[in-house]
NULOTI-239828 format. One record per residue: x negated, y negated, z negated of N, C-alpha, C in turn; residue number from 1. Coordinates in Angstrom, 3 decimals. Example, Ala and Ser with C-alpha at 12.3 -4.5 7.8 and 13.67 -1.06 7.14 Angstrom:
2
+----------+----------+----------+----------+----------+----------+----------+----------+----------+-----+
:      n_X :      n_Y :      n_Z :     ca_X :     ca_Y :     ca_Z :      c_X :      c_Y :      c_Z :   i :
+----------+----------+----------+----------+----------+----------+----------+----------+----------+-----+
:  -13.190 :    5.690 :   -7.800 :  -12.300 :    4.500 :   -7.800 :  -13.200 :    3.300 :   -7.800 :   1 :
:  -12.850 :    2.250 :   -7.080 :  -13.670 :    1.060 :   -7.140 :  -12.900 :   -0.030 :   -7.870 :   2 :
+----------+----------+----------+----------+----------+----------+----------+----------+----------+-----+
//
This chain:
102
+----------+----------+----------+----------+----------+----------+----------+----------+----------+-----+
:      n_X :      n_Y :      n_Z :     ca_X :     ca_Y :     ca_Z :      c_X :      c_Y :      c_Z :   i :
+----------+----------+----------+----------+----------+----------+----------+----------+----------+-----+
:  -29.430 :    1.005 :   -6.908 :  -28.652 :    1.671 :   -5.891 :  -29.464 :    2.724 :   -5.157 :   1 :
:  -30.756 :    2.732 :   -5.324 :  -31.570 :    3.699 :   -4.589 :  -31.349 :    5.127 :   -5.087 :   2 :
:  -30.886 :    5.281 :   -6.317 :  -30.659 :    6.621 :   -6.862 :  -29.281 :    7.165 :   -6.500 :   3 :
:  -28.416 :    6.328 :   -5.983 :  -27.031 :    6.740 :   -5.715 :  -26.916 :    7.919 :   -4.753 :   4 :
:  -27.630 :    7.957 :   -3.616 :  -27.476 :    9.114 :   -2.718 :  -27.853 :   10.444 :   -3.372 :   5 :
:  -28.921 :   10.452 :   -4.164 :  -29.328 :   11.691 :   -4.836 :  -28.286 :   12.117 :   -5.866 :   6 :
:  -27.709 :   11.155 :   -6.568 :  -26.677 :   11.482 :   -7.550 :  -25.420 :   12.012 :   -6.877 :   7 :
:  -25.073 :   11.437 :   -5.734 :  -23.875 :   11.890 :   -5.021 :  -24.036 :   13.305 :   -4.480 :   8 :
:  -25.256 :   13.674 :   -4.097 :  -25.500 :   15.045 :   -3.628 :  -25.206 :   16.053 :   -4.732 :   9 :
:  -25.566 :   15.692 :   -5.964 :  -25.360 :   16.604 :   -7.083 :  -23.901 :   16.649 :   -7.519 :  10 :
:  -23.123 :   15.653 :   -7.109 :  -21.713 :   15.596 :   -7.492 :  -20.805 :   16.099 :   -6.380 :  11 :
:  -21.336 :   16.926 :   -5.508 :  -20.532 :   17.449 :   -4.398 :  -19.344 :   18.231 :   -4.950 :  12 :
:  -18.194 :   17.991 :   -4.393 :  -16.987 :   18.671 :   -4.839 :  -16.222 :   17.928 :   -5.918 :  13 :
:  -16.757 :   16.818 :   -6.391 :  -16.057 :   16.037 :   -7.415 :  -14.868 :   15.317 :   -6.795 :  14 :
:  -13.808 :   15.198 :   -7.563 :  -12.626 :   14.494 :   -7.060 :  -12.711 :   12.999 :   -7.315 :  15 :
:  -13.388 :   12.608 :   -8.402 :  -13.545 :   11.203 :   -8.750 :  -15.008 :   10.951 :   -9.099 :  16 :
:  -15.527 :    9.811 :   -8.701 :  -16.883 :    9.398 :   -9.058 :  -16.759 :    8.143 :   -9.909 :  17 :
:  -17.201 :    8.217 :  -11.163 :  -17.142 :    7.088 :  -12.076 :  -18.506 :    6.425 :  -12.132 :  18 :
:  -18.535 :    5.107 :  -12.038 :  -19.787 :    4.361 :  -12.114 :  -19.500 :    2.975 :  -12.672 :  19 :
:  -20.554 :    2.308 :  -13.136 :  -20.355 :    0.970 :  -13.671 :  -20.475 :   -0.078 :  -12.570 :  20 :
:  -20.386 :   -1.343 :  -12.960 :  -20.369 :   -2.439 :  -11.992 :  -21.660 :   -2.547 :  -11.191 :  21 :
:  -22.725 :   -1.986 :  -11.693 :  -23.991 :   -2.016 :  -10.966 :  -23.939 :   -1.254 :   -9.649 :  22 :
:  -22.997 :   -0.352 :   -9.523 :  -22.850 :    0.440 :   -8.296 :  -21.728 :   -0.088 :   -7.407 :  23 :
:  -21.309 :   -1.318 :   -7.627 :  -20.240 :   -1.920 :   -6.827 :  -20.797 :   -2.379 :   -5.485 :  24 :
:  -20.633 :   -1.549 :   -4.475 :  -21.059 :   -1.878 :   -3.112 :  -20.098 :   -1.204 :   -2.141 :  25 :
:  -19.729 :   -1.924 :   -1.114 :  -18.785 :   -1.378 :   -0.136 :  -19.341 :   -0.140 :    0.559 :  26 :
:  -20.646 :   -0.152 :    0.855 :  -21.256 :    1.003 :    1.523 :  -21.178 :    2.247 :    0.641 :  27 :
:  -21.424 :    2.087 :   -0.642 :  -21.348 :    3.228 :   -1.559 :  -19.909 :    3.731 :   -1.675 :  28 :
:  -18.965 :    2.825 :   -1.725 :  -17.559 :    3.228 :   -1.784 :  -17.169 :    4.025 :   -0.538 :  29 :
:  -17.650 :    3.582 :    0.632 :  -17.360 :    4.319 :    1.869 :  -17.985 :    5.710 :    1.829 :  30 :
:  -19.202 :    5.802 :    1.310 :  -19.880 :    7.097 :    1.217 :  -19.111 :    8.044 :    0.299 :  31 :
:  -18.644 :    7.523 :   -0.820 :  -17.890 :    8.348 :   -1.770 :  -16.585 :    8.824 :   -1.141 :  32 :
:  -15.879 :    7.924 :   -0.478 :  -14.629 :    8.316 :    0.186 :  -14.893 :    9.315 :    1.309 :  33 :
:  -16.015 :    9.134 :    2.011 :  -16.372 :   10.067 :    3.076 :  -16.652 :   11.464 :    2.554 :  34 :
:  -17.094 :   11.549 :    1.300 :  -17.357 :   12.849 :    0.683 :  -16.083 :   13.471 :    0.120 :  35 :
:  -14.961 :   12.770 :    0.239 :  -13.697 :   13.320 :   -0.231 :  -13.379 :   13.021 :   -1.676 :  36 :
:  -14.056 :   12.053 :   -2.269 :  -13.813 :   11.694 :   -3.665 :  -13.246 :   10.275 :   -3.740 :  37 :
:  -12.707 :    9.959 :   -4.891 :  -12.157 :    8.626 :   -5.126 :  -13.147 :    7.843 :   -5.982 :  38 :
:  -13.614 :    6.682 :   -5.523 :  -14.530 :    5.890 :   -6.351 :  -13.774 :    5.180 :   -7.470 :  39 :
:  -14.244 :    5.338 :   -8.690 :  -13.684 :    4.638 :   -9.847 :  -14.782 :    3.707 :  -10.343 :  40 :
:  -14.902 :    2.575 :   -9.657 :  -15.968 :    1.615 :   -9.924 :  -15.331 :    0.232 :  -10.017 :  41 :
:  -15.437 :   -0.436 :  -11.163 :  -14.878 :   -1.788 :  -11.233 :  -15.702 :   -2.749 :  -10.382 :  42 :
:  -15.056 :   -3.780 :   -9.896 :  -15.751 :   -4.769 :   -9.084 :  -16.532 :   -5.747 :   -9.944 :  43 :
:  -17.579 :   -6.283 :   -9.373 :  -18.345 :   -7.305 :  -10.086 :  -17.529 :   -8.588 :  -10.181 :  44 :
:  -17.899 :   -9.411 :  -11.108 :  -17.199 :  -10.668 :  -11.314 :  -17.342 :  -11.600 :  -10.114 :  45 :
:  -18.437 :  -11.482 :   -9.389 :  -18.694 :  -12.372 :   -8.260 :  -18.021 :  -11.916 :   -6.969 :  46 :
:  -17.350 :  -10.792 :   -6.988 :  -16.683 :  -10.280 :   -5.785 :  -15.521 :  -11.202 :   -5.420 :  47 :
:  -15.424 :  -11.546 :   -4.138 :  -14.378 :  -12.481 :   -3.707 :  -12.997 :  -11.842 :   -3.712 :  48 :
:  -12.900 :  -10.583 :   -3.304 :  -11.612 :   -9.886 :   -3.354 :  -11.662 :   -8.839 :   -4.459 :  49 :
:  -10.716 :   -8.876 :   -5.381 :  -10.746 :   -7.901 :   -6.473 :  -10.535 :   -6.476 :   -5.967 :  50 :
:  -11.172 :   -5.544 :   -6.640 :  -11.095 :   -4.125 :   -6.298 :  -10.170 :   -3.437 :   -7.294 :  51 :
:   -9.274 :   -2.617 :   -6.786 :   -8.410 :   -1.835 :   -7.657 :   -9.108 :   -0.527 :   -8.010 :  52 :
:   -9.016 :   -0.147 :   -9.270 :   -9.585 :    1.122 :   -9.725 :   -8.744 :    1.635 :  -10.880 :  53 :
:   -8.863 :    2.903 :  -11.167 :   -8.080 :    3.552 :  -12.216 :   -8.709 :    3.249 :  -13.575 :  54 :
:   -8.134 :    2.310 :  -14.302 :   -8.701 :    1.897 :  -15.595 :   -8.651 :    3.028 :  -16.628 :  55 :
:   -7.606 :    3.821 :  -16.585 :   -7.487 :    4.929 :  -17.538 :   -8.603 :    5.940 :  -17.321 :  56 :
:   -8.867 :    6.270 :  -16.085 :   -9.931 :    7.222 :  -15.784 :  -11.303 :    6.614 :  -16.094 :  57 :
:  -11.448 :    5.309 :  -15.902 :  -12.729 :    4.655 :  -16.164 :  -13.073 :    4.707 :  -17.650 :  58 :
:  -12.066 :    4.736 :  -18.508 :  -12.317 :    4.811 :  -19.948 :  -12.996 :    6.123 :  -20.333 :  59 :
:  -12.829 :    7.167 :  -19.527 :  -13.495 :    8.440 :  -19.799 :  -15.012 :    8.291 :  -19.723 :  60 :
:  -15.474 :    7.355 :  -18.924 :  -16.903 :    7.115 :  -18.783 :  -17.517 :    6.695 :  -20.124 :  61 :
:  -16.730 :    5.983 :  -20.925 :  -17.203 :    5.533 :  -22.231 :  -17.537 :    6.724 :  -23.135 :  62 :
:  -16.767 :    7.782 :  -23.061 :  -17.038 :    8.977 :  -23.862 :  -18.382 :    9.594 :  -23.493 :  63 :
:  -18.680 :    9.624 :  -22.205 :  -19.953 :   10.181 :  -21.744 :  -21.108 :    9.300 :  -22.211 :  64 :
:  -20.941 :    7.985 :  -22.122 :  -21.985 :    7.063 :  -22.578 :  -22.252 :    7.240 :  -24.070 :  65 :
:  -21.197 :    7.436 :  -24.856 :  -21.376 :    7.650 :  -26.291 :  -22.119 :    8.946 :  -26.577 :  66 :
:  -21.849 :    9.983 :  -25.794 :  -22.543 :   11.259 :  -25.984 :  -24.041 :   11.095 :  -25.732 :  67 :
:  -24.403 :   10.400 :  -24.658 :  -25.829 :   10.174 :  -24.384 :  -26.468 :    9.313 :  -25.466 :  68 :
:  -25.724 :    8.358 :  -25.989 :  -26.251 :    7.514 :  -27.061 :  -26.569 :    8.350 :  -28.301 :  69 :
:  -25.678 :    9.276 :  -28.641 :  -25.927 :   10.130 :  -29.801 :  -27.111 :   11.062 :  -29.572 :  70 :
:  -27.277 :   11.560 :  -28.350 :  -28.403 :   12.448 :  -28.071 :  -29.729 :   11.699 :  -28.108 :  71 :
:  -29.718 :   10.440 :  -27.732 :  -30.959 :    9.665 :  -27.712 :  -31.428 :    9.269 :  -29.103 :  72 :
:  -30.625 :    9.554 :  -30.126 :  -31.082 :    9.353 :  -31.495 :  -32.194 :   10.340 :  -31.847 :  73 :
:  -32.282 :   11.414 :  -31.101 :  -33.308 :   12.427 :  -31.329 :  -34.517 :   12.092 :  -30.460 :  74 :
:  -35.616 :   11.776 :  -31.113 :  -36.800 :   11.293 :  -30.403 :  -37.300 :   12.271 :  -29.356 :  75 :
:  -37.232 :   13.543 :  -29.653 :  -37.733 :   14.543 :  -28.712 :  -36.925 :   14.543 :  -27.414 :  76 :
:  -35.635 :   14.287 :  -27.508 :  -34.786 :   14.236 :  -26.321 :  -34.977 :   12.911 :  -25.591 :  77 :
:  -35.080 :   11.824 :  -26.344 :  -35.174 :   10.495 :  -25.731 :  -36.468 :   10.305 :  -24.955 :  78 :
:  -37.569 :   10.903 :  -25.424 :  -38.858 :   10.689 :  -24.758 :  -39.315 :   11.868 :  -23.920 :  79 :
:  -38.680 :   13.004 :  -24.056 :  -39.012 :   14.234 :  -23.331 :  -40.500 :   14.582 :  -23.441 :  80 :
:  -40.860 :   15.112 :  -24.585 :  -42.227 :   15.571 :  -24.806 :  -42.511 :   16.886 :  -24.088 :  81 :
:  -41.491 :   17.681 :  -23.833 :  -41.676 :   19.005 :  -23.245 :  -42.019 :   18.908 :  -21.766 :  82 :
:  -42.937 :   19.756 :  -21.335 :  -43.311 :   19.777 :  -19.921 :  -42.401 :   20.695 :  -19.114 :  83 :
:  -41.926 :   21.756 :  -19.734 :  -41.073 :   22.704 :  -19.028 :  -39.603 :   22.322 :  -19.180 :  84 :
:  -38.871 :   22.438 :  -18.106 :  -37.452 :   22.077 :  -18.124 :  -36.669 :   22.966 :  -19.087 :  85 :
:  -37.041 :   24.236 :  -19.180 :  -36.330 :   25.159 :  -20.075 :  -36.500 :   24.735 :  -21.536 :  86 :
:  -37.703 :   24.308 :  -21.906 :  -37.936 :   23.851 :  -23.275 :  -37.150 :   22.571 :  -23.561 :  87 :
:  -37.118 :   21.672 :  -22.590 :  -36.370 :   20.429 :  -22.767 :  -34.877 :   20.712 :  -22.903 :  88 :
:  -34.363 :   21.618 :  -22.086 :  -32.948 :   21.973 :  -22.166 :  -32.617 :   22.582 :  -23.527 :  89 :
:  -33.534 :   23.362 :  -24.067 :  -33.332 :   23.926 :  -25.405 :  -33.285 :   22.822 :  -26.456 :  90 :
:  -34.152 :   21.830 :  -26.319 :  -34.152 :   20.703 :  -27.256 :  -32.848 :   19.922 :  -27.163 :  91 :
:  -32.347 :   19.744 :  -25.959 :  -31.065 :   19.047 :  -25.780 :  -29.936 :   19.854 :  -26.411 :  92 :
:  -29.963 :   21.162 :  -26.247 :  -28.924 :   22.018 :  -26.830 :  -28.947 :   21.945 :  -28.355 :  93 :
:  -30.128 :   21.986 :  -28.944 :  -30.240 :   21.901 :  -30.405 :  -29.781 :   20.530 :  -30.893 :  94 :
:  -30.183 :   19.474 :  -30.188 :  -29.763 :   18.125 :  -30.572 :  -28.251 :   17.972 :  -30.471 :  95 :
:  -27.659 :   18.583 :  -29.462 :  -26.204 :   18.519 :  -29.309 :  -25.509 :   19.243 :  -30.456 :  96 :
:  -26.028 :   20.395 :  -30.827 :  -25.461 :   21.128 :  -31.965 :  -25.526 :   20.300 :  -33.237 :  97 :
:  -26.671 :   19.705 :  -33.493 :  -26.840 :   18.917 :  -34.712 :  -25.952 :   17.672 :  -34.680 :  98 :
:  -25.896 :   17.008 :  -33.536 :  -25.141 :   15.753 :  -33.442 :  -23.640 :   15.961 :  -33.551 :  99 :
:  -23.136 :   17.050 :  -33.014 :  -21.686 :   17.227 :  -32.965 :  -21.141 :   18.272 :  -33.926 : 100 :
:  -22.002 :   19.091 :  -34.484 :  -21.500 :   20.111 :  -35.382 :  -21.716 :   19.717 :  -36.835 : 101 :
:  -22.814 :   19.085 :  -37.126 :  -23.119 :   18.722 :  -38.519 :  -22.612 :   17.361 :  -38.880 : 102 :
+----------+----------+----------+----------+----------+----------+----------+----------+----------+-----+
//
């Protein structure tokens, strides 16, 4: 949960914030709503009161997870050998082309 505030800063202007059960916290939900977005976070199994969330929208998160999984098949992207961000971004772009075009 310590990374959540930094991630929310980068998602300014988003209408929905999708996250997994690890981010299920009332304080985080309040922060997301305060920023003008709708939290799409399923509740943990141990939660006493069930949380309602948009299941259809949550399924979109699976597509993003699959994309990262395919990119991590490329060792250079998974371990980030490049020191410069521009070089790393180029490696990610090439890996994306290979993974989705070929």
